[in-house]
Every structure is written in C-alpha cells, then in structure tokens.
TORVEX-166466 format. One line per 3 residues: number of its first residue (from 0); their letters; for each residue z negated, y, x negated of C-alpha. Coordinates in nm, 3 decimals. Layout:
N
NUM) a) Z/Y/X  ...
END
This chain:
486
0) xxx) -1.425/2.406/-1.553  -1.141/2.183/-1.514  -0.891/2.453/-1.661
3) xxx) -1.106/2.463/-1.956  -1.122/2.075/-2.014  -0.722/2.076/-2.001
6) xxx) -0.701/2.368/-2.210  -0.923/2.189/-2.476  -0.719/1.878/-2.462
9) xxx) -0.412/2.071/-2.514  -0.552/2.240/-2.806  -0.631/1.921/-2.971
12) xxx) -0.301/1.770/-2.893  -0.138/2.084/-3.058  -0.310/1.994/-3.387
15) xxx) -0.226/1.625/-3.368  0.166/1.741/-3.397  0.082/1.809/-3.789
18) xxx) 0.051/1.407/-3.819  0.407/1.328/-3.688  0.576/1.348/-4.024
21) xxx) 0.321/1.147/-4.207  0.332/0.868/-3.933  0.697/0.848/-3.971
24) xxx) 0.675/0.812/-4.343  0.412/0.549/-4.324  0.640/0.374/-4.067
27) xxx) 0.926/0.376/-4.324  0.714/0.266/-4.640  0.553/-0.001/-4.435
30) xxx) 0.893/-0.154/-4.333  0.968/-0.194/-4.704  0.659/-0.438/-4.749
33) xxx) 0.671/-0.801/-4.704  0.596/-0.951/-4.357  0.268/-1.143/-4.282
36) xxx) 0.274/-1.493/-4.303  0.507/-1.693/-4.072  0.648/-1.357/-3.916
39) xxx) 1.016/-1.282/-3.962  1.138/-0.951/-4.119  1.250/-0.851/-3.772
42) xxx) 0.944/-0.948/-3.599  0.743/-0.753/-3.866  0.959/-0.427/-3.798
45) xxx) 0.934/-0.481/-3.431  0.552/-0.481/-3.469  0.549/-0.188/-3.669
48) xxx) 0.769/0.000/-3.411  0.519/-0.107/-3.136  0.206/0.015/-3.351
51) xxx) 0.382/0.321/-3.408  0.466/0.378/-3.040  0.092/0.286/-2.975
54) xxx) -0.023/0.562/-3.201  0.188/0.810/-3.064  0.092/0.714/-2.723
57) xxx) -0.266/0.730/-2.773  -0.277/1.053/-2.979  0.017/1.220/-2.753
60) xxx) 0.126/1.383/-3.073  0.477/1.342/-2.886  0.508/1.357/-2.482
63) xxx) 0.496/0.975/-2.401  0.850/0.990/-2.257  0.977/1.142/-2.589
66) xxx) 0.773/0.865/-2.769  0.971/0.615/-2.544  1.305/0.738/-2.626
69) xxx) 1.216/0.707/-3.000  1.133/0.352/-2.937  1.484/0.285/-2.785
72) xxx) 1.630/0.459/-3.107  1.431/0.289/-3.358  1.474/-0.067/-3.228
75) xxx) 1.839/-0.090/-3.288  1.823/0.148/-3.604  1.602/-0.068/-3.765
78) xxx) 1.823/-0.348/-3.690  1.557/-0.517/-3.448  1.768/-0.582/-3.142
81) xxx) 2.131/-0.440/-3.058  2.163/-0.088/-2.900  2.284/-0.250/-2.581
84) xxx) 1.986/-0.443/-2.548  1.753/-0.149/-2.614  1.871/0.045/-2.328
87) xxx) 1.942/-0.257/-2.104  1.615/-0.150/-1.918  1.782/0.132/-1.753
90) xxx) 2.019/-0.100/-1.549  1.744/-0.345/-1.478  1.682/-0.395/-1.079
93) xxx) 1.324/-0.294/-1.118  1.434/0.047/-1.282  1.662/0.101/-0.989
96) xxx) 1.359/0.011/-0.751  1.139/0.261/-0.944  1.386/0.567/-0.925
99) xxx) 1.457/0.458/-0.537  1.084/0.490/-0.484  1.041/0.816/-0.645
102) xxx) 1.335/0.983/-0.437  1.138/0.829/-0.113  0.827/0.958/-0.220
105) xxx) 0.987/1.306/-0.298  1.129/1.322/0.073  0.768/1.234/0.206
108) xxx) 0.614/1.503/-0.007  0.870/1.763/0.094  0.794/1.681/0.483
111) xxx) 0.413/1.715/0.432  0.367/1.360/0.583  0.166/1.223/0.331
114) xxx) -0.094/1.535/0.336  -0.097/1.490/0.723  -0.183/1.117/0.698
117) xxx) -0.449/1.182/0.422  -0.611/1.464/0.621  -0.607/1.261/0.969
120) xxx) -0.747/0.947/0.787  -1.034/1.150/0.620  -1.109/1.348/0.970
123) xxx) -1.227/1.001/1.108  -1.540/1.026/0.896  -1.672/1.335/1.101
126) xxx) -1.870/1.487/0.817  -2.080/1.171/0.752  -2.110/1.139/0.370
129) xxx) -2.083/0.769/0.318  -1.806/0.735/0.567  -1.620/1.023/0.397
132) xxx) -1.630/0.835/0.050  -1.527/0.509/0.258  -1.216/0.701/0.413
135) xxx) -1.144/0.854/0.079  -1.119/0.491/-0.057  -0.919/0.365/0.263
138) xxx) -0.680/0.670/0.239  -0.608/0.602/-0.125  -0.531/0.241/-0.030
141) xxx) -0.273/0.342/0.249  -0.104/0.613/0.013  -0.048/0.295/-0.213
144) xxx) 0.231/0.167/0.037  0.383/0.520/0.036  0.354/0.680/-0.331
147) xxx) 0.440/0.469/-0.618  0.206/0.613/-0.904  -0.154/0.612/-0.906
150) xxx) -0.163/0.942/-1.075  0.075/1.080/-0.784  -0.183/0.933/-0.521
153) xxx) -0.464/1.097/-0.698  -0.281/1.447/-0.740  -0.236/1.422/-0.353
156) xxx) -0.578/1.358/-0.285  -0.786/1.563/-0.516  -0.653/1.898/-0.368
159) xxx) -0.773/1.782/-0.030  -1.112/1.651/-0.146  -1.163/1.949/-0.366
162) xxx) -1.150/2.156/-0.059  -1.383/1.957/0.108  -1.637/1.951/-0.165
165) xxx) -1.610/2.339/-0.184  -1.658/2.368/0.184  -1.979/2.162/0.139
168) xxx) -2.092/2.402/-0.121  -2.135/2.109/-0.380  -2.176/2.192/-0.760
171) xxx) -2.051/2.007/-1.056  -2.297/1.706/-1.110  -2.344/1.638/-0.761
174) xxx) -2.365/1.282/-0.678  -2.162/1.313/-0.362  -1.880/1.496/-0.554
177) xxx) -1.885/1.222/-0.841  -1.864/0.946/-0.581  -1.564/1.093/-0.422
180) xxx) -1.365/1.186/-0.727  -1.420/0.867/-0.909  -1.363/0.642/-0.610
183) xxx) -1.016/0.821/-0.558  -0.927/0.747/-0.927  -1.074/0.397/-0.947
186) xxx) -0.913/0.280/-0.596  -0.574/0.453/-0.695  -0.561/0.258/-0.993
189) xxx) -0.689/-0.095/-0.904  -0.520/-0.101/-0.575  -0.177/-0.065/-0.744
192) xxx) -0.200/-0.424/-0.801  -0.190/-0.506/-0.407  0.173/-0.374/-0.352
195) xxx) 0.464/-0.478/-0.572  0.597/-0.141/-0.545  0.238/0.022/-0.605
198) xxx) 0.300/0.124/-0.955  0.573/0.123/-1.229  0.357/-0.122/-1.406
201) xxx) 0.362/-0.358/-1.120  0.745/-0.335/-1.067  0.765/-0.424/-1.426
204) xxx) 0.529/-0.701/-1.422  0.713/-0.873/-1.125  1.031/-0.833/-1.322
207) xxx) 0.881/-0.979/-1.634  0.747/-1.276/-1.418  1.104/-1.380/-1.339
210) xxx) 1.230/-1.310/-1.682  0.991/-1.473/-1.888  0.826/-1.724/-1.646
213) xxx) 1.124/-1.787/-1.402  0.912/-1.702/-1.111  1.069/-1.446/-0.867
216) xxx) 0.815/-1.255/-0.645  0.903/-1.089/-0.305  0.731/-0.792/-0.120
219) xxx) 0.534/-1.004/0.107  0.453/-1.288/-0.123  0.303/-1.054/-0.375
222) xxx) 0.106/-0.860/-0.093  -0.060/-1.199/0.035  -0.173/-1.295/-0.305
225) xxx) -0.292/-0.968/-0.435  -0.391/-0.753/-0.157  -0.720/-0.939/-0.049
228) xxx) -0.865/-0.934/-0.387  -0.741/-0.567/-0.442  -0.900/-0.469/-0.106
231) xxx) -1.220/-0.640/-0.186  -1.282/-0.491/-0.506  -1.170/-0.128/-0.366
234) xxx) -1.422/-0.162/-0.071  -1.697/-0.289/-0.333  -1.650/0.017/-0.530
237) xxx) -1.804/0.216/-0.243  -2.162/0.034/-0.289  -2.116/0.036/-0.667
240) xxx) -2.082/0.436/-0.680  -2.345/0.478/-0.414  -2.610/0.273/-0.601
243) xxx) -2.522/0.461/-0.957  -2.489/0.804/-0.758  -2.717/0.823/-0.459
246) xxx) -2.588/1.103/-0.215  -2.822/1.392/-0.207  -2.723/1.427/0.181
249) xxx) -2.612/1.209/0.468  -2.417/1.448/0.648  -2.215/1.771/0.602
252) xxx) -2.010/1.909/0.906  -1.861/2.161/0.677  -1.621/1.897/0.554
255) xxx) -1.491/1.823/0.894  -1.441/2.203/0.970  -1.213/2.230/0.666
258) xxx) -1.015/1.928/0.751  -0.945/2.047/1.123  -0.825/2.392/0.970
261) xxx) -0.593/2.231/0.764  -0.451/2.003/1.015  -0.447/2.304/1.259
264) xxx) -0.228/2.495/0.995  0.014/2.207/0.968  0.105/2.214/1.359
267) xxx) 0.281/1.943/1.535  0.467/1.658/1.368  0.787/1.805/1.240
270) xxx) 1.117/1.682/1.260  1.153/1.610/0.889  0.802/1.411/0.907
273) xxx) 0.931/1.183/1.177  1.267/1.091/0.971  1.061/1.021/0.684
276) xxx) 0.833/0.820/0.883  1.122/0.650/1.060  1.280/0.551/0.713
279) xxx) 0.966/0.414/0.561  0.914/0.198/0.863  1.272/0.077/0.838
282) xxx) 1.227/-0.003/0.471  0.909/-0.211/0.503  1.072/-0.373/0.778
285) xxx) 1.349/-0.492/0.560  1.121/-0.604/0.291  0.921/-0.796/0.533
288) xxx) 1.221/-0.979/0.645  1.356/-1.045/0.299  1.364/-1.395/0.370
291) xxx) 1.595/-1.366/0.672  1.876/-1.105/0.523  1.838/-1.189/0.156
294) xxx) 1.879/-0.848/0.048  1.663/-0.765/-0.281  1.378/-0.545/-0.275
297) xxx) 1.551/-0.299/-0.504  1.865/-0.278/-0.306  1.685/-0.229/0.014
300) xxx) 1.500/0.059/-0.153  1.827/0.193/-0.285  1.989/0.207/0.037
303) xxx) 1.680/0.384/0.208  1.665/0.633/-0.065  2.052/0.717/-0.045
306) xxx) 1.997/0.771/0.345  1.775/1.075/0.261  2.075/1.265/0.130
309) xxx) 2.305/1.171/0.451  2.422/1.433/0.687  2.207/1.444/1.003
312) xxx) 1.895/1.336/0.764  1.933/1.558/0.471  1.550/1.548/0.374
315) xxx) 1.628/1.716/0.037  1.932/1.801/-0.182  2.067/1.582/-0.448
318) xxx) 1.988/1.867/-0.705  1.620/1.891/-0.573  1.544/1.519/-0.575
321) xxx) 1.661/1.470/-0.920  1.480/1.770/-1.059  1.150/1.602/-0.910
324) xxx) 1.175/1.229/-1.035  0.976/1.155/-1.278  1.237/1.053/-1.544
327) xxx) 0.971/1.039/-1.812  0.821/0.754/-1.635  1.170/0.588/-1.603
330) xxx) 1.199/0.638/-1.983  0.867/0.474/-2.054  0.942/0.179/-1.813
333) xxx) 1.270/0.117/-1.997  1.117/0.134/-2.331  0.833/-0.118/-2.214
336) xxx) 1.129/-0.358/-2.116  1.290/-0.310/-2.474  0.967/-0.363/-2.643
339) xxx) 0.868/-0.682/-2.440  1.233/-0.804/-2.525  1.214/-0.737/-2.916
342) xxx) 0.870/-0.876/-2.926  0.997/-1.183/-2.759  1.327/-1.233/-2.927
345) xxx) 1.192/-1.167/-3.285  0.904/-1.425/-3.242  0.602/-1.180/-3.247
348) xxx) 0.467/-1.284/-2.915  0.469/-1.640/-3.012  0.294/-1.536/-3.343
351) xxx) 0.032/-1.338/-3.162  -0.020/-1.640/-2.902  -0.095/-1.873/-3.203
354) xxx) -0.367/-1.622/-3.312  -0.503/-1.567/-2.987  -0.514/-1.946/-2.912
357) xxx) -0.806/-1.966/-3.166  -0.999/-1.766/-2.917  -0.905/-1.930/-2.598
360) xxx) -0.897/-2.295/-2.694  -1.132/-2.544/-2.539  -1.220/-2.789/-2.247
363) xxx) -1.282/-2.519/-1.988  -0.932/-2.369/-1.877  -1.114/-2.129/-1.642
366) xxx) -1.296/-1.974/-1.950  -0.935/-1.928/-2.074  -0.861/-1.715/-1.771
369) xxx) -1.185/-1.494/-1.834  -1.082/-1.463/-2.181  -0.731/-1.334/-2.084
372) xxx) -0.891/-1.081/-1.850  -1.117/-0.946/-2.115  -0.825/-0.960/-2.404
375) xxx) -0.617/-0.749/-2.164  -0.900/-0.496/-2.084  -0.973/-0.459/-2.445
378) xxx) -0.603/-0.409/-2.535  -0.590/-0.150/-2.221  -0.838/0.068/-2.444
381) xxx) -0.579/0.165/-2.667  -0.325/0.275/-2.415  -0.328/0.564/-2.204
384) xxx) -0.018/0.442/-2.006  -0.032/0.099/-1.846  0.325/0.030/-1.882
387) xxx) 0.291/-0.001/-2.260  -0.009/-0.223/-2.211  0.163/-0.441/-1.985
390) xxx) 0.436/-0.487/-2.227  0.230/-0.636/-2.474  -0.049/-0.825/-2.251
393) xxx) 0.183/-0.990/-2.020  0.435/-1.158/-2.283  0.124/-1.250/-2.501
396) xxx) -0.032/-1.430/-2.184  0.277/-1.617/-2.124  0.290/-1.756/-2.443
399) xxx) -0.067/-1.868/-2.446  -0.026/-2.054/-2.103  0.284/-2.228/-2.254
402) xxx) 0.071/-2.342/-2.571  -0.242/-2.441/-2.339  0.012/-2.592/-2.094
405) xxx) -0.144/-2.370/-1.812  0.042/-2.203/-1.522  0.196/-1.865/-1.673
408) xxx) 0.185/-1.745/-1.303  -0.173/-1.810/-1.259  -0.255/-1.674/-1.592
411) xxx) -0.031/-1.390/-1.578  -0.168/-1.244/-1.248  -0.514/-1.233/-1.440
414) xxx) -0.354/-1.048/-1.713  -0.208/-0.800/-1.466  -0.550/-0.725/-1.293
417) xxx) -0.711/-0.695/-1.653  -0.462/-0.462/-1.776  -0.524/-0.232/-1.483
420) xxx) -0.887/-0.205/-1.550  -0.899/0.114/-1.720  -1.233/0.265/-1.602
423) xxx) -1.429/0.347/-1.899  -1.286/0.686/-2.020  -1.087/0.942/-1.836
426) xxx) -0.823/0.961/-2.128  -0.731/0.597/-2.032  -0.522/0.690/-1.725
429) xxx) -0.363/1.002/-1.600  -0.523/0.901/-1.243  -0.859/0.956/-1.406
432) xxx) -0.774/1.278/-1.584  -0.648/1.437/-1.275  -0.987/1.408/-1.098
435) xxx) -1.193/1.465/-1.442  -1.000/1.810/-1.459  -1.223/1.928/-1.137
438) xxx) -1.511/1.919/-1.361  -1.729/1.761/-1.094  -1.820/1.434/-1.325
441) xxx) -1.842/1.387/-1.690  -1.732/1.108/-1.943  -2.087/0.932/-1.944
444) xxx) -2.035/0.931/-1.556  -1.708/0.758/-1.580  -1.828/0.516/-1.851
447) xxx) -2.129/0.415/-1.639  -1.940/0.368/-1.302  -1.650/0.223/-1.471
450) xxx) -1.850/-0.048/-1.678  -2.004/-0.158/-1.351  -1.673/-0.146/-1.147
453) xxx) -1.484/-0.345/-1.430  -1.749/-0.614/-1.425  -1.742/-0.639/-1.040
456) xxx) -1.369/-0.649/-1.041  -1.348/-0.940/-1.312  -1.588/-1.154/-1.097
459) xxx) -1.402/-1.079/-0.776  -1.070/-1.144/-0.943  -1.183/-1.500/-1.106
462) xxx) -1.307/-1.590/-0.750  -0.982/-1.516/-0.591  -0.785/-1.705/-0.870
465) xxx) -1.011/-2.010/-0.855  -1.044/-2.043/-0.486  -0.786/-1.837/-0.301
468) xxx) -0.427/-1.849/-0.497  -0.449/-2.250/-0.522  -0.465/-2.248/-0.147
471) xxx) -0.134/-2.045/-0.128  0.041/-2.232/-0.388  -0.033/-2.097/-0.738
474) xxx) -0.299/-2.314/-0.909  -0.438/-2.334/-1.279  -0.185/-2.596/-1.384
477) xxx) 0.124/-2.573/-1.175  0.298/-2.372/-0.916  0.367/-2.541/-0.571
480) xxx) 0.690/-2.463/-0.401  0.645/-2.132/-0.194  0.857/-1.851/-0.060
483) xxx) 0.815/-1.643/-0.362  0.944/-1.877/-0.623  1.307/-1.950/-0.728
END
C-alpha cells in the first residue's frame, strides 16, 4: 500500500511539471508591474521570487534542491542582491556545521551503531504495547543527538518498527500501528528543537539569531532552554495518541522476539561502532566545554568529521561520504539564507511586519506571543520544507519584535517552535511522508492526532516561555546577560 501511495504522488508530480513554463512567464510579467504601496522595486522582485519558490516547493514541480538553486540564480539575475551575496550561505559557518554533521551521521549509519542503539532501546519495552510506543518516542529523541534530520531519524526507525508491527500481525488501520508510526514522525520533528544540531532548520535559526538579533547561542545554552519543553511535548504525545487511538491489546511478545533476532544477527559491538561512539562522545564533550576552549561548534564538528577519514580510523572513504551527503538539503539551506538576506536588505520583512502589527498590537504582550506561534503554524502550512518556512517566519518575527519593543530572542524562540508544528497533513513534512508511506494510517488520522498535538504543543511552549525562559535569562522585554549571548 505504501508503494501505491508514493507512486500516486510521483504521478501527480509528473503532471505538475507542465505548469513550469507558465509559472516562469507569470514571474517575468509580474516583475514588470509596479510594486505595491511603500514597497521598493527590488523588494517587490524579492517577494515575487519568494512566492515563485513557494509554489515550486509546495507543488514539487521541480525537486526542492533544484528550486533552491533557481533562487540563487534569480536573485542576482533580477538585480535583487549581488551574486556574491546570493551564494554566501555556502560559506556560512552554519552550513559547514550541517555538512560536518551529515558526514558524521553517514559514518554512524555505515557502522550500524544507530540501528543497534534503536533496537536496544526498543527492547526495553519487553513487548508491552504502551511501553513500546513510549520507547519508540524515547528512541526518536535519543537519535536527535546523532542524526541531524527528522526525516533521517524517521527513515532509520520506520523499518525497525515496521518489522515489529508485521511480527505482531497488525493490519493497516490498527490503532497500535497508528500510534507507533505517528509518534515516530511527530517526535522526530518536534524534538529537533531541543538540540542546536537537531535539524538544518535549527542550525539555520541559531545562525539567524546571531545575524539578525545579535544573540549567539552555543550548544549547551540552546539545550538548556529548549530541551525541557521539547521533551515534555514529546512525552505528552503518548497520552494524546493513546486517547485518540486506544490500543487493541496491551502486550505482544512477538515484537520482542523480532528485536532479539535482529540484535542476534548484528552480533557483538564492532570495531567501527566503537570508533564512531568514541568520536561522537569526544565531539559532545567539546561542545559541552565550549566556554573553556572557545572553539566554535561548527569548527569542532568539522574537526571530528575530518577525523572519520584519517588513517587508523577510516570509517568511510571520501568518495563514499560525498556521495551520501544530502547536498540537496545544503542547497536548500544556502538558498534560505539568501532569501532571508534579500527580504531583509530590500525592506520586505519590515513591510510585512507593518502589516502583521495590525494583528498583534495590544496591551497583552503574551497575546502577541501566541499570535506569533499561530502565524508561524499557518505559514508552515504552505511549505513542505521547514528551512524555507523558517526563512520567512523568523526574520518577520524579529521585525515585529522590534516594532513592539519586545525581546526578539524570546519571540524568535516561539516562532521557531511554531514553524516546526507541521502535523496536520503528511505532505507537510518528509518525516511524515516516510511513515505515511507504510500505509498504516490515513490523512484523516494525521489531521486528528496532529491538531490535538499542535494545541498541546502551543500550550506547553507558552508555559515554558512565560515561566521557565525568564528564570534562565530570556524574558519578554529583555535579555539578561548569560553564557549564550555575545
């Protein structure tokens, strides 16, 4: 059933390609029109390019990475920003961090350590259904520290969980299977916020905080602020799903048998697994002690990534690693930086902010925070990649914060969480598409569970923003001096 669904999606995308030329013509003709009131000509062109990119990203007429390359070309060709500025994202330290993390995750995947960790954690459930779903959630959380994309984490876990589900003889439509697969995708997405290297979008967001808001995050500071809220939301996903999809049974030993057989096949810990574990432990130690040695997070990751090729370690070849790095994601990352730069430099973000102020003005500043989250959630509906959405929502939030004389870091964190709440339809996220393709749950199942999860996540995030973040140093109106700033 999963193959049929993906085949249908591919067929639809093939038909959509016929709309590419009309879209390009529409972009050109629109650029000849006068700009809207109080928007500069370059700002208008920048906005047109963003809308053009949105249509291509949403419809996937072109592969998302190719759309990103097109953005990098159109921005200088249409005179919005210089070519050097358009491609500057590729040399950004956050882009270097992204590539380094990809190389490290490839080394881990080749060694099989990620599968061993996942299987070992799931085994702790001992065949109990509720505990199995909990361990699937917990495993997805742990994998966030090791695999830098939500889709990658889901792709790792889905085959393992699919094997368990089949061993339990569960059919499509089973509430147990629905809870397992939806929890995997939901947690893989929302827990990305907990770790500064949890997803390309979070790396990008941290970079934008420094560029646009003058606030520099380090690995530990981000973890301290974001981990508790993300963990609480992730754990509460379990009762939400069990409430919506009550399990048919409470225990199935066949799942435990399947896991034991997989672990037995893997054998004892290999030399490659030990090497990878040592490198990851060393990297995390360096990240934890950043304030002592002052090495940037990106440089530390690059050093460890380089070590994977060194004689004596040689966890993979250069050719193999370069073939497996998700260069498409890197291109999307760089184009998101270019879009943000063009929207900022041409005044579009400020123009949008003035419009948005109509909806967030008022005496209740916390209501403005709620509005920002909701706006981010709504904007995210139009994107199937979070990087593109973050390139719009976060700069917009900074401008609104400036206009309202509110703390851009406080409001920006709310925007980051809101932009990640893409749980309404599988097409909103590759992570959801991976589990949806198994055929064990429907679009309507996603909508039901996703709506409840989004409401819960918004409530938890606002509670953390109101009571927890201010204790650490980031409150509604100002940033108190702390380790992460500067």
